[in-house]
N, C-alpha and C positions, 0 to 999 in steps of 0.2 A: 400560657405564656402571654399568649393572647387575653384571658381573661385577668390575670395580673397587669398587664402593662407591660410589659416587657419586649413583645412583638407586637408591630402595627403590619398587619396584611396590606399587600398593595391591591389597588383596585384594578382589574382585569380591564383593558383598553376593548372596548365595545368593536369589533370590525366594520367597516365601511360600506355600506352599500351603495353603488354604482348604478347609478339609472343608465337605462342603455339608450343609448342617441339614435333616432333611425337613420337608415342611411340617407343620402341627398339623392334627391330626384333623377339628377342629368348626369352623364361621364362628363368629367372637367371642371364640377361646380367646386369640389374640394377635395384637393390632391394631399395626401398624409406623405411626409418623408420622414427618413430617420437612417442612422447610419448603424453597422453591425460589425464592430471590431471581433473576429473569430481565426480561430485556425483551420480556414477554409481548405486548404490543400493537404491537413491530415501528417504534418509534418514533412512534404514532398517539398514542399516551399516555401516561402516566406509570411508569417502572418501578418494579415492586412485589415482593410475592413469595406465591406460591402454596402454601397449608397442606393437607399431603395425610395422610390419614388409608386404610392399606389395610389388609386381612386377610389374613392370613399362609397362610389353611389355602386361597383361593379366589382369591387374586391381585382380590378383588372392590374398586374404589373406593368407601370408605365414605363419606368428607366432603371435600367441596372446596370452598376460599373463597380469596380474594383479601384481601391485606391490604399496607398500606404496606413494612411489614418483619418481621420474624419478633420479634415480642413476646410477653410472658405473656398478653398481651390477646388476641393473635391465637391461640394456642394454646386459650384457655380458653373462646373464645368456638366456635372450632370442636369444639371439646370438647362444648360444649352443646349444637349442633345433632345431633352423632353422637348423644348422650343421647336426644334428644326422636325422633330416628328411626330407631333400631338398640337403645337398652338400654344396658346397661352390660357391658364387655368384659371378660373375666378380667384379662389384662393390656394396658399399651401399651410399645412396644418405642420407645426414643427412643437418639439419638447422646448425647454429652457436652455438648454446646451449653449454654449459661449460663441459658436459659430452666429445663433440665431437673436441673441438677448444677450446684453450687457447686465450684469446680472452681478455689478457693485452697486451702495446703496447709495452712494454719491455721484452715482453718473447720470442721474434724472432722467431724461428722454434720450437720450445717446442711441441712434443705432446702430447696429453692427454692420459690416460690409456687405452680408449676404440680404440682410433686412434693407439698408439703403438701397439697394440693389431691383428690389422687387416693385415697391409703388411707382419707379420709373418705366418698368416694362407692365404696370397697372394689374399687377397680382397683390391679392392682400395678402399681408402675413400673419398670421394666427398661432398663439404659443398656446399650448395645452400645458395646464395646471398640475395633474397627475400622468402617468403613463396608461393608465385606463382611458383615459380621454381620447388617445389615439391608438386602442387598442388594434385596432385594423392592421398598422403597421408593424405593431409587435407581435400578433401572430404570424404576420408574414414572414417575419425574423426569425422565429422558432421553427417555421417551414422550411424556409430556403436553408437554415444548417442543418437539416435533415436531408432534403431531397436534394438538393443543389451539390450539396458534398458528395452525395451519392454516385450523381451523375458524372461529375467531374472525375470520380474514383474511377469510374468503369471507363472512362475516356483518356485516362493517363496524363489528367490537366495538370501540372504541377507550378504555373505561375499567371500572373495577373496576367500579362498579353494574351497568353490562349484563352484563358479565363474570360477576357471582353471579347474576345472575338466568338466564342463559345454562347454568350449571355445573349444573344438576339435568338437566337433557335431555341434556349431553354423558356424563353418570356413567352414565345408562340405559342410551345407545347402546353405549357403552366395555364396561359389564359384560356386557351382551348379547351380545357378539361375543369377549370374552377372559377372562371370568371362566372357573372349573374347577370341576368339582364337589367339595365335601367329601368325606373317608373316610365321615364319619358324618353323617347328613342331620340330627342335631337340634342346633340354634342354643344357642350358650354363651351369648350376650347374655341378662341377666337384668333384670328390671324396676327402674326408677328407683324408690326411697324414698322422695328427699326431694321436696317441694313446689318450687314456683317461686321461692317468697321465700326457701325455704331455699338454694335451687342459688346464688341471687343471693348471697348470705353467704359460702356455699362457693367460689363460683367469682369470687375478687378478691383484693387484696391484703390480710391479715390482719397484725397486733404484735399484741405483747403488752407492756401500761403497766400499771404502780404506780397507784394512787389516794394522795392526799395526805388529810391529814385535814380538807382541807376539798373533797374529792372530785373535786380537779382531777387532770389528768394532760395533760402535752406529746406532742402527733404531729405531725409534718411540719412544725415553725415554728408550729402553732395551740395554744392552751390552751383545753381543754376542762373544763366542771365537769357533772356530774351535777344533773339538776334532779328533783323529785318525790321524793326519797326520805329526807323528814323530815329528821333530826339525822343519821341515816347513821352511826350509831358501828359499826356492823357492817361498813360496807364500807372504814372507813378501812384503807389498806394493803392493799386486795383487788389481786390482778391481773384485768385486765378485757383481753378481746379486743376491738381496733378492727379492723372490718372497713370497708376502703374500697371504694367500685365505683370500675369504669372512668370512670364519668360525675362523678367527685368527691365524692358522697354518703359519708358515713361514717354508720357504725352501731358500736353499742358492746355487747358480749355480755358476762354472766357467767353461767355454767353455762346456756348456751342461752339467756338470758334477756334480751330486748331493754331498756337501760338508754336512760330520756330525757337528754339532755343538749344543755346549747348551749354556744356559742364564747364564751368568754371575750375573747380576744385573738388577733389575725392578723397574724402578721410575713410577710415577704418570700416568696416560694415559694421551695425548692431548686434548682440548678439540678441538671436529671437526669443519671442515669451513663448513658452511654452504650458499646454494645460495636461492635464493628467493624461488625456489622450494620446498626446501627442509625446510624451517623455520617453517611451518605447523606441520609436524611431530614432530621437537624438542619440539616446543610450547606445542603440547598435550601432550608428554610423560614427558614434564615437572610437568603440571598440575597433571598427576596420579601420580606420583611419590611425589610429595608435598602434596598432597592430603591424602596420607598413611601415610605421618610422618609430622602431622601439628604442630607437639612440637618439633620437631628436632631442637638443636640449636648446632654449629659445634663451637669447642672448636679456642681462638684466634690462636691457633699456628696449623689450619689444615694443613693434607699433602700437600694442593694445594698452600699455601704458600711457600713452599720450593723447593728449586733447586733440579736439579737433581746431586746428590753427592753421589755414592752407599759409604757406609763407610764401614772405612779400614775391620771392623769385617767382613762383607757381603765378601769382595775378600779374605779375607783369609779362609770364610769357602766354597768358591767356591772353 
């Protein structure tokens, strides 16, 4: 068939050869980060994701923590624990998952919330082009899916709370047995320069809003107004930074100074956008909610059909 022109054989793709990269010289120069969704409790508990921080120079596990899925909150909270235990690394090496990089072609250079926080802390974000580029953390994930799963099985651990309490013991034993010595003994981690309150404002979701003539702005279907600023002529049209913590509390900053504010009107919460790694948790939560209210029938004018337009009476009462 080939000789008669009836079949055109496909050219076999040549295997790519990835050059080995030497380890960094010092502990804390380059920390590889990744998440590993898996059935960590072998059916004894819910599926979840393990966030892994591993040092490039020594293969030392620096931070481990279980979360429901890979989210911005999961990585920020794990980074907070790393800062408290070791200080600030020189750089974090991650893949191109949506927590670390905006992958839309029309996004330009817009950073994600996690990547935005790193330069504020003096940490350089680096994105790997292939999984092989951050092979140290990828191989660590495979090791943890074997060794950590068996250790938790022997201890009867069947939930994230108990697992997170056990992880420091596991990391200490793992590092004692498998970590290697760096080429240079000096630790490249640096002290954390921000206090706890400042870290709360950095490791959160941030957005910029422009103040109206009445010193109001809208954020996530809520309308806020500054208070205690007098007539506030100088603040009209100013760009403020809204910092929303993962507990839902919001702070308003202008040039590093907190501004007092109040909520004028509150609309329906927006439906959160999920990626492929968060869909499972959303479906499980929906199943539980629907099972709890199997006969619930919303009215035709349920609030989700109403646009966000605060009533005049609500504005007057505020």
